[in-house]
C-alpha positions, 0 to 999 in steps of 0.5 A: 941331326937325330930326333929323340923318340918320345915315351908313350903315356905312362900307365902310372901317370894316367892311374895317378891323374884318374884318382888324383882329386887336388892337381898342381901344375907347374909350368916353365919356358919350354911350354911357351917355346912351343908357341914360338916364345924364346926362352929367356937365354935362347940365343934366338931371342938376339940381345943377349948376344949383345947385351947382358942379362944385367943391363936389359933385366935389372933396375938399374939396367932400366935406370941407366938406359931406360929408352933402350931396356924399354925397347927391348920389352915392347919386342918382346910384348909384340912377340907374345902377342903374336903366338897362340897357345899351344895343345898343351895349353889347352889341353890343361883347360880341358883338364880343369873342365873335368871338374865335377865329372866321372873324375876324382878331380876337385882342383886344378892349379897352375903355377907358372914362371912364364911372364906371357899370357898363354895359359890365361888366353887358352882358358885356364886361371893361374894360381900364381905367375911367379915372375910377374907378367909382361902384360901388366906394369907399374911405374918405377918409383911410385909402385902404382899401376898404369898403361903405357902406349904399346904402339911399338910392340912389334918394333925392331928391339934396337930402336930406342923408345921412351917409356911412358909415363906415370900419371902420378908421379912422372916415373917411367912405366915398366913391365910388372915382371920380376927384375934379376935382384927383385923378391917374387910377391909374397901372395904368389909364394905362399899361394904356391907351396900352399897348394904344393901341400895340398897335391895329390899329383904335381906336373912339372913342366917345361922347366928346368928345375933350377930356379929357385924359389920355384925349382923348391915347389916339387920337394915340398909337393913330394913331402906332403905326399904328392906323386911328381912327375916330370914332363920335359923331353930331357930329365933335369937332376930333379927328385920326382917320381916319374919323368915322361920324355914329352913335351907339354904341347905332345904329351898334355893332349894325351893324357887329358884325352885318355882322362875325358875317356874315363 
């Protein structure tokens, strides 16, 4: 299998990054995949071959078989806990650390579709986790937050594990992620749109740009005057000013290394 040659750092992107005051970085599954987190539809995730997404990622699926679905999420939590931030995550944290230096940079905001905490573990603040977080939990009935027993987090996903109960009402504690059919948090959407409207430079990293409403944010940024660059090994249908054929873990360190020398 021939590996596609990755493009060098585009001068146009470097110039824009040097001049940008407000940077918005939109990240997707491809960024976490470089740390070893299976993408949502990745065959390596295993259970998609045996169960439909509707069975494993909806409230109806949870209520139909909570022991099976909770075991699957415990397995995913175990996978995420066994991974580490990659060079792309670390580069974004370093870039934010350049605020107040020789660059024009005043803010760097991250909006992610990923439900893991790899950005945070690398040292970045995240403006919005649009699809929720796998490391936070709430009651499926009353909605109050809670902390379940995670001792089985590295278990075989085919096992059945009884979910922990809410201390308030006795309902199941479920991950605070957005199941299919559930709305995204309005505060996260509002904050993300505001960041897109204010950004001078918008990077779209490791995402297919087909899942809405996240896929609409680059267009919001572009209409507001932002320079939009896609960082992805393969171009998507995203309408952008520049496509850089590279991955997050390869390209972002190159970019930040150059910026740090400014």
